[in-house]
C-alpha positions in Angstrom: 110.0 76.0 84.4 111.5 77.0 87.7 112.7 80.7 85.8 109.0 81.2 85.2 107.9 80.7 89.0 111.0 82.6 90.5 110.0 85.6 87.8 106.0 85.3 88.8 106.6 85.4 92.4 109.2 88.2 92.1 106.8 90.2 90.1 103.9 89.2 92.7 106.3 90.5 95.4 107.3 93.7 93.9 103.2 94.2 93.4 102.7 93.6 96.6 105.4 95.7 97.9 103.8 98.7 95.9 100.2 98.1 98.1 101.6 100.0 100.6 100.9 103.5 99.4 97.5 104.9 98.9 97.6 107.6 97.0 94.1 108.0 96.6 93.4 109.4 100.0 96.0 112.2 99.9 92.9 114.7 99.4 91.8 113.3 102.9 94.5 113.7 105.4 92.6 115.8 107.8 94.6 116.6 110.3 95.8 120.6 111.4 99.6 121.9 110.1 99.6 120.0 107.3 99.9 116.4 109.3 99.1 113.2 107.5 98.5 111.2 110.4 94.5 111.0 110.4 94.7 108.7 106.8 97.8 106.5 108.0 97.0 103.3 109.6 100.0 103.6 111.5 99.0 99.9 112.9 98.6 98.3 109.7 102.7 100.1 108.5 103.9 98.7 111.2 102.3 95.2 110.9 103.3 95.5 107.6 106.8 97.0 107.6 108.1 96.2 111.5 107.0 92.5 112.2 109.6 90.6 110.2 112.6 92.1 112.2 110.6 92.6 115.7 108.5 89.5 115.3 104.8 89.3 114.9 104.1 90.8 118.8 106.7 93.0 118.5 108.4 91.3 121.3 111.6 91.5 120.5 113.7 89.0 118.3 117.6 88.5 117.5 118.9 91.2 117.5 115.8 94.1 116.8 114.1 95.2 120.3 110.9 94.5 121.5 108.5 97.9 121.0 105.9 97.1 122.7 107.5 99.7 125.4 109.4 101.1 122.7 107.4 104.9 124.1 108.5 104.3 127.4 112.3 104.8 126.2 112.0 106.8 123.3 109.9 110.3 122.8 107.8 110.2 119.9 110.6 112.5 117.9 113.3 110.1 119.2 111.2 107.3 117.5 110.7 109.3 114.2 114.8 110.2 114.6 115.0 106.0 114.4 112.8 105.5 111.8 113.9 108.0 109.5 118.0 107.4 110.1 117.7 104.4 111.5 119.7 103.2 114.3 122.7 100.5 115.3 121.6 97.6 113.0 118.1 98.6 111.3 118.8 100.5 108.0 116.8 104.5 107.8 113.8 104.9 104.9 111.7 101.7 105.9 108.6 104.1 106.7 107.7 106.1 103.9 108.0 109.9 104.7 105.0 110.9 104.5 104.0 108.2 106.9 106.7 108.8 109.6 104.5 111.3 112.4 101.5 108.9 111.6 103.6 105.7 112.9 106.1 107.7 115.1 103.4 108.5 117.2 101.2 105.4 117.3 104.6 103.7 118.5 105.0 106.3 120.9 102.0 105.6 122.6 103.3 101.9 123.7 104.6 102.2 126.8 
């Protein structure tokens, strides 16, 4: 019985984890230069991808620093690089490639 429950929970986690990438909006990106920032809800991505380590209010916890003022410490391109490649204890690739620009811009505005 426990194995079935564990299998159902694992399956639910996989399904819910896959919900972040809505490919239906691909034709509605609407930014100049081919970027995808218009169709990406950067705040939602931050709330689902970053709060686990940086805290619910992004104030930092444990080894993860506060993101509330990250824009005053790092430029948008530096934030993009950290999101893509990681830094310190943070692994790269937590934000999907097609969402990096929007999330980096959103975080760079937190000062």
